[in-house]
C-alpha positions in Angstrom: -63.2 24.1 -42.3 -59.6 24.2 -43.6 -58.7 26.9 -41.1 -60.2 24.8 -38.3 -58.1 21.7 -39.4 -54.9 23.7 -39.5 -55.6 25.2 -36.1 -56.3 21.7 -34.7 -53.0 20.3 -36.2 -51.0 23.2 -34.7 -52.6 22.7 -31.4 -51.9 19.0 -31.4 -48.2 19.6 -32.4 -47.8 22.1 -29.5 -49.3 19.7 -27.1 -47.1 16.9 -28.2 -44.0 19.1 -28.0 -45.0 20.1 -24.5 -45.4 16.5 -23.5 -41.9 15.7 -25.0 -40.4 18.5 -23.0 -42.0 17.4 -19.8 -40.8 13.8 -20.4 -37.3 15.1 -21.0 -37.3 17.3 -17.9 -38.7 14.5 -15.8 -36.1 12.0 -17.1 -33.3 14.5 -16.3 -34.7 15.1 -12.8 -34.9 11.3 -12.2 -31.3 10.8 -13.3 -30.2 13.6 -11.0 -32.2 12.1 -8.2 -30.6 8.7 -8.8 -27.1 10.2 -8.9 -27.8 12.1 -5.7 -29.1 9.0 -4.0 -26.1 7.0 -5.1 -23.8 9.7 -3.7 -25.7 9.7 -0.5 -25.6 5.9 -0.2 -21.9 5.6 -1.1 -19.9 6.0 2.2 -17.0 8.3 2.3 -13.7 6.4 2.5 -11.8 8.2 5.1 -8.7 5.9 4.7 -8.4 6.5 0.9 -5.2 8.6 1.5 -3.3 5.5 2.4 -3.3 4.3 -1.2 -3.8 7.5 -3.1 -0.1 8.4 -3.3 3.0 7.2 -5.2 4.7 5.9 -2.1 1.9 3.4 -1.5 2.3 2.0 -5.0 5.9 1.3 -4.2 5.1 -0.2 -0.7 2.6 -2.7 -2.2 4.9 -3.3 -5.2 2.2 -2.3 -7.6 4.3 -3.0 -10.8 6.6 -5.8 -11.8 9.5 -3.4 -12.2 9.1 -2.4 -8.5 9.0 -6.1 -7.5 12.2 -6.9 -9.3 13.9 -3.9 -7.8 12.9 -4.8 -4.3 13.9 -8.4 -5.0 17.4 -7.4 -5.9 17.8 -5.2 -2.8 16.4 -8.0 -0.7 18.9 -10.6 -2.0 21.8 -8.1 -1.9 21.2 -7.3 1.8 21.0 -11.0 2.7 24.2 -11.6 0.7 25.9 -8.9 2.7 24.9 -10.8 5.9 25.9 -14.2 4.6 29.3 -13.2 3.2 30.0 -11.3 6.4 29.5 -14.4 8.5 31.2 -17.0 6.3 34.9 -17.4 5.9 36.3 -16.2 2.5 37.9 -19.6 2.1 34.6 -21.4 2.1 33.6 -23.3 -1.1 31.4 -21.4 -3.6 28.7 -24.1 -3.3 28.5 -23.6 0.5 28.2 -19.8 0.1 25.6 -20.1 -2.6 23.4 -22.6 -0.8 23.7 -20.6 2.4 22.6 -17.5 0.5 19.6 -19.3 -1.0 18.5 -20.5 2.5 18.9 -17.1 4.0 16.9 -15.4 1.2 14.1 -17.9 0.9 13.9 -19.6 4.4 10.5 -18.3 5.2 9.3 -19.0 1.6 10.4 -22.6 2.0 9.2 -23.4 5.5 5.7 -21.8 5.5 4.5 -23.4 2.2 5.6 -26.8 3.6 3.5 -26.1 6.8 0.4 -25.4 4.7 1.0 -28.1 2.2 2.0 -25.9 -0.7 4.9 -25.4 -3.1 7.9 -23.5 -1.7 8.4 -20.0 -3.2 11.8 -20.6 -4.8 10.2 -23.4 -6.9 7.3 -21.2 -8.1 9.0 -17.9 -8.7 11.9 -18.1 -11.2 12.8 -14.4 -10.5 14.1 -15.3 -7.0 16.9 -17.7 -8.1 17.9 -15.1 -10.8 18.1 -12.3 -8.2 19.9 -14.5 -5.7 22.5 -15.6 -8.4 23.1 -12.0 -9.5 23.6 -10.8 -5.9 25.8 -13.7 -5.2 28.1 -12.8 -8.1 28.4 -9.2 -7.0 29.3 -10.3 -3.4 31.7 -12.9 -4.6 33.7 -10.9 -7.2 33.1 -7.4 -6.0 33.5 -7.5 -2.2 34.1 -3.8 -2.2 30.4 -3.3 -2.6 29.9 -4.6 1.0 32.3 -2.1 2.3 30.5 0.7 0.4 27.2 -0.5 1.9 28.7 -0.2 5.4 30.0 3.3 5.1 27.4 4.9 2.7 24.3 6.0 4.6 22.5 6.8 1.4 23.1 3.4 -0.2 22.3 1.6 3.1 19.0 3.5 3.5 18.1 2.7 -0.1 18.9 -1.0 0.2 17.0 -1.2 3.5 14.0 0.4 1.9 14.0 -2.3 -0.9 14.8 -5.1 1.6 12.0 -4.3 4.0 9.4 -3.7 1.3 9.9 -7.2 -0.1 10.1 -8.7 3.4 6.8 -7.1 4.2 5.3 -8.5 1.0 6.5 -12.0 2.0 5.0 -11.7 5.4 1.7 -10.4 4.1 1.3 -12.9 1.3 2.2 -16.0 3.4 0.0 -14.8 6.3 -2.9 -14.5 3.9 -2.1 -17.9 2.3 -2.0 -19.5 5.8 -5.3 -17.9 6.8 -6.9 -19.4 3.6 -5.4 -22.8 4.0 -5.8 -23.4 7.8 -9.4 -24.2 8.8 -10.8 -22.5 11.8 -11.1 -24.5 15.0 -12.3 -22.8 18.2 -13.1 -19.4 16.6 -14.7 -18.2 13.3 -11.2 -17.8 11.8 -7.8 -19.4 12.5 -5.9 -17.3 15.0 -2.4 -18.5 15.9 -1.6 -20.5 12.7 -1.5 -17.6 10.3 0.3 -15.4 12.8 2.9 -18.1 13.4 3.3 -18.6 9.6 3.7 -14.8 9.1 6.4 -14.7 11.7 8.3 -17.5 10.2 7.9 -15.9 6.7 9.8 -12.8 7.8 12.7 -14.5 9.6 12.7 -18.2 8.6 16.1 -17.9 6.9 17.7 -17.5 10.4 16.8 -21.1 11.3 18.2 -22.7 8.1 19.9 -25.0 7.8 18.1 -26.7 10.6 21.2 -27.9 12.4 21.3 -24.4 14.0 18.5 -25.5 16.3 17.3 -22.7 18.5 20.6 -20.9 18.5 19.1 -17.9 16.6 16.9 -17.1 19.6 19.3 -18.1 22.3 19.8 -14.5 23.3 16.2 -13.5 22.7 14.2 -12.6 19.5 16.1 -10.6 16.9 14.6 -7.3 15.7 13.5 -8.8 12.4 11.7 -11.6 14.2 9.8 -9.1 16.4 8.8 -7.0 13.4 7.7 -10.1 11.5 5.5 -11.3 14.4 3.8 -7.9 14.9 3.4 -7.4 11.1 1.7 -10.8 10.7 -0.4 -10.2 13.8 -1.6 -6.8 12.6 -2.4 -7.9 9.0 -4.2 -11.0 10.0 -6.3 -9.4 12.8 -7.1 -6.3 10.8 -8.1 -8.0 7.5 -10.1 -10.9 9.0 -12.0 -9.2 11.8 -14.5 -6.4 12.1 -11.7 -3.9 12.3 -11.7 -3.7 8.5 -15.5 -3.3 8.2 -16.3 -0.4 5.9 -12.7 -0.1 4.8 -12.2 -0.4 1.0 -9.2 -2.4 -0.2 -8.4 -3.4 3.3 -5.8 -6.0 2.4 -3.8 -3.5 0.3 -4.0 -0.8 2.9 -2.9 -3.2 5.6 0.0 -4.3 3.3 1.1 -0.6 2.8 1.0 0.0 6.6 3.1 -3.2 7.3 5.6 -2.2 4.7 5.9 1.3 6.1 6.4 0.1 9.6 9.0 -2.5 8.5 11.0 0.2 6.7 10.8 2.6 9.6 11.9 -0.1 12.1 14.7 -1.2 9.8 16.0 2.3 9.4 16.0 2.9 13.2 17.7 -0.4 13.8 20.4 0.0 11.1 21.4 3.5 12.1 21.0 3.0 15.9 18.5 5.9 16.1 17.0 6.7 19.4 13.4 8.0 20.0 13.2 9.4 23.5 10.7 7.5 25.6 9.7 5.2 22.8 12.5 3.2 21.3 16.3 2.9 21.5 18.6 0.5 19.8 21.4 1.2 22.2 21.5 -0.6 25.6 22.8 0.9 28.8 26.3 0.0 29.6 26.6 -2.0 32.8 28.1 0.0 35.7 31.6 -1.1 36.6 31.9 -3.0 39.8 33.5 -1.1 42.7 37.1 -1.9 43.2 37.8 -4.1 46.2 40.8 -3.5 48.5 43.4 -6.1 48.6 44.9 -7.1 51.9 
């Protein structure tokens, strides 16, 4: 009887151990099946390469340090334009206010259009960067001459300048799209594009006594790039073009920044792309000489 009981206990233990092994194997198989199903269901992001690089982190100003660096380059470039167009005998107050309007024109006008607070009043870093750049231009005018003759410095400053300008266009286009209610279509169309255009070139129209003189001879290159940048970002992010694209706003932001930098470099160095783009215009042919009696 004792032998039979021991045999029965050992058999029961073996059966229970087999059951536990089967349960463990089945649980592992189910976990693998769930993982495989999840991998099959998750679509492959074919545009991940746009953000999976260090350049993209700079283009979208991923860190605060990059933002401040671009802000300084942006204000320094605007200061070079302002001081180059204003007489050296002009009062400091006139120069400083002109530089503020040039640097933050779009950030002033667009928030007013959408009933918001202007950027210079909400971001304290802007006035600090403007004041620092103003002091450099006022007391170290040699820096402007270095910027003109040094291709390396000019390319670096343009890189920072266009990166921040693209950020301004993207953010204010998105803010306008969120603030403006749709009318004839499912999304507002022209309002955000107009605001994005003004965001990238609004400083050219301030102070407002300039009227339409900035476009008297046609749209400037920065106006054209701002318009196409706002158009691309708004249409891509808010339509079916971005369906299935992960992080579509960030990827569109990176693309706009890259195009702004490329266009700015081409424009600054008068580069020519055969059959595509040229910053130089053909010289008019001289008129034939007429004989005098």
